[in-house]
ZAVO-86345 format. One record per residue (C-alpha): residue number from 1; y, z negated, x. Coordinates in nm, 4 decimals, decimal comma. Last residue first. Layout:
<NUM <Y Z X>>
...
REM end
This chain:
<118 <8,1155 -10,0228 4,3321>>
<117 <7,9755 -10,3665 4,4550>>
<116 <7,8984 -10,4423 4,8021>>
<115 <7,6585 -10,6676 4,9573>>
<114 <7,7138 -10,7589 5,3336>>
<113 <7,4812 -10,6266 5,6121>>
<112 <7,3897 -10,7424 5,9610>>
<111 <7,1906 -10,5113 6,1975>>
<110 <7,5254 -10,4212 6,4120>>
<109 <7,6228 -10,0549 6,3644>>
<108 <7,6464 -9,7859 6,6296>>
<107 <7,8775 -9,5212 6,7644>>
<106 <7,7870 -9,4262 7,1063>>
<105 <8,0079 -9,2372 7,3891>>
<104 <7,9190 -9,1240 7,7096>>
<103 <8,1760 -8,9779 7,9551>>
<102 <8,0634 -8,7720 8,2478>>
<101 <8,2085 -8,7141 8,5992>>
<100 <8,1004 -8,4776 8,8875>>
<99 <8,0215 -8,4824 9,2415>>
<98 <7,7507 -8,5329 9,5060>>
<97 <7,4607 -8,5764 9,2449>>
<96 <7,1114 -8,6700 9,3447>>
<95 <6,8588 -8,4511 9,1434>>
<94 <6,7406 -8,3976 8,7761>>
<93 <6,9599 -8,6854 8,6733>>
<92 <6,8410 -8,9615 8,4247>>
<91 <7,1099 -9,1005 8,2006>>
<90 <6,9926 -9,4168 8,0193>>
<89 <7,1027 -9,5791 7,6760>>
<88 <7,0286 -9,9291 7,6535>>
<87 <6,8123 -10,1580 7,4374>>
<86 <6,7477 -10,5089 7,2885>>
<85 <6,4439 -10,4940 7,0862>>
<84 <6,3524 -10,2742 6,7814>>
<83 <6,6675 -10,0693 6,8464>>
<82 <6,7011 -9,8327 6,5393>>
<81 <6,7822 -9,4615 6,6174>>
<80 <6,9498 -9,1566 6,4756>>
<79 <6,9283 -8,8166 6,6717>>
<78 <7,1688 -8,5429 6,6028>>
<77 <7,2847 -8,5731 6,9732>>
<76 <7,6348 -8,4440 7,0782>>
<75 <7,7147 -8,2431 7,3822>>
<74 <8,0655 -8,1744 7,4951>>
<73 <8,1275 -7,9445 7,8057>>
<72 <8,2639 -7,8959 8,1416>>
<71 <8,0293 -7,7090 8,3820>>
<70 <7,7572 -7,8020 8,6479>>
<69 <7,6257 -8,0775 8,4235>>
<68 <7,3826 -7,8687 8,2197>>
<67 <7,1918 -8,1039 7,9840>>
<66 <6,8316 -8,0745 8,0301>>
<65 <6,7305 -8,3103 7,7509>>
<64 <6,9213 -8,4972 7,4890>>
<63 <6,8715 -8,8136 7,2636>>
<62 <6,5450 -8,9195 7,3185>>
<61 <6,4953 -8,7745 7,6727>>
<60 <6,4186 -9,1013 7,8708>>
<59 <6,1777 -9,2302 7,6006>>
<58 <6,0522 -9,5520 7,7423>>
<57 <6,3847 -9,6933 7,8338>>
<56 <6,6543 -9,5005 7,6246>>
<55 <6,7646 -9,1466 7,6086>>
<54 <6,9916 -8,8927 7,7703>>
<53 <6,8530 -8,6329 8,0136>>
<52 <7,0498 -8,4690 8,2742>>
<51 <7,0898 -8,1363 8,4619>>
<50 <7,2320 -8,0504 8,8106>>
<49 <7,1746 -7,6840 8,8792>>
<48 <7,5235 -7,6461 9,0515>>
<47 <7,6654 -7,9790 9,1394>>
<46 <7,8797 -8,1553 8,8651>>
<45 <8,1652 -8,0395 8,6732>>
<44 <8,4444 -8,2885 8,5897>>
<43 <8,4900 -8,4248 8,2442>>
<42 <8,1262 -8,3432 8,1073>>
<41 <8,1325 -8,5105 7,7667>>
<40 <7,7933 -8,6768 7,6532>>
<39 <7,7751 -8,7771 7,2879>>
<38 <7,5468 -9,0312 7,1036>>
<37 <7,6081 -9,1027 6,7166>>
<36 <7,4270 -9,3418 6,4628>>
<35 <7,2582 -9,5957 6,6796>>
<34 <7,1495 -9,8636 6,4344>>
<33 <7,1343 -10,1941 6,6166>>
<32 <6,8346 -10,4154 6,5513>>
<31 <6,8255 -10,5916 6,8727>>
<30 <7,1564 -10,5625 7,0649>>
<29 <7,2769 -10,2572 7,2247>>
<28 <7,3698 -10,1701 7,6059>>
<27 <7,5577 -9,8570 7,7240>>
<26 <7,4834 -9,6966 8,0663>>
<25 <7,1557 -9,7881 8,2098>>
<24 <7,0775 -9,5438 8,4968>>
<23 <7,1616 -9,8136 8,7731>>
<22 <7,2933 -9,6177 9,0888>>
<21 <7,5259 -9,3560 8,9600>>
<20 <7,8049 -9,3281 9,2043>>
<19 <7,7640 -8,9587 9,2696>>
<18 <7,7690 -8,9016 8,8986>>
<17 <8,1105 -9,0869 8,8287>>
<16 <8,0515 -9,2466 8,5071>>
<15 <8,2739 -9,3116 8,2177>>
<14 <8,1653 -9,5478 7,9590>>
<13 <8,2545 -9,5650 7,5797>>
<12 <8,1197 -9,7956 7,3177>>
<11 <8,2272 -9,7257 6,9615>>
<10 <8,1412 -10,0268 6,7412>>
<9 <8,0443 -10,0618 6,3692>>
<8 <8,0252 -10,3970 6,1562>>
<7 <7,9896 -10,3478 5,7844>>
<6 <7,6532 -10,2400 5,7359>>
<5 <7,5790 -10,1949 5,3693>>
<4 <7,3609 -10,3509 5,0928>>
<3 <7,3862 -10,2105 4,7403>>
<2 <7,5407 -10,3260 4,4248>>
<1 <7,6235 -10,0750 4,1213>>
REM end
């Protein structure tokens, strides 16, 4: 049996101090990338009542919405997404932050494939 498979995967990781967040774009992707997994880890708790949405331009809550950043936790999205154009993960805060740190991880595949025989 032969089939086409994606053979190049990348794990992009970025740590963000919430009080220093100025540009909401966090992880960039090339056109055609297959985003397989996105997670957000709250390493240092943020301000009470601080929430975040995790998405892309035009759909700011695609991966997760209303994530509570006021306590340490792990959040993983079950959404799979194909970038039609170049894209980036955006984090949008509900209000300005004075403290807190998060780590965003994204596992994605490049659009190229190889022919595999099993």
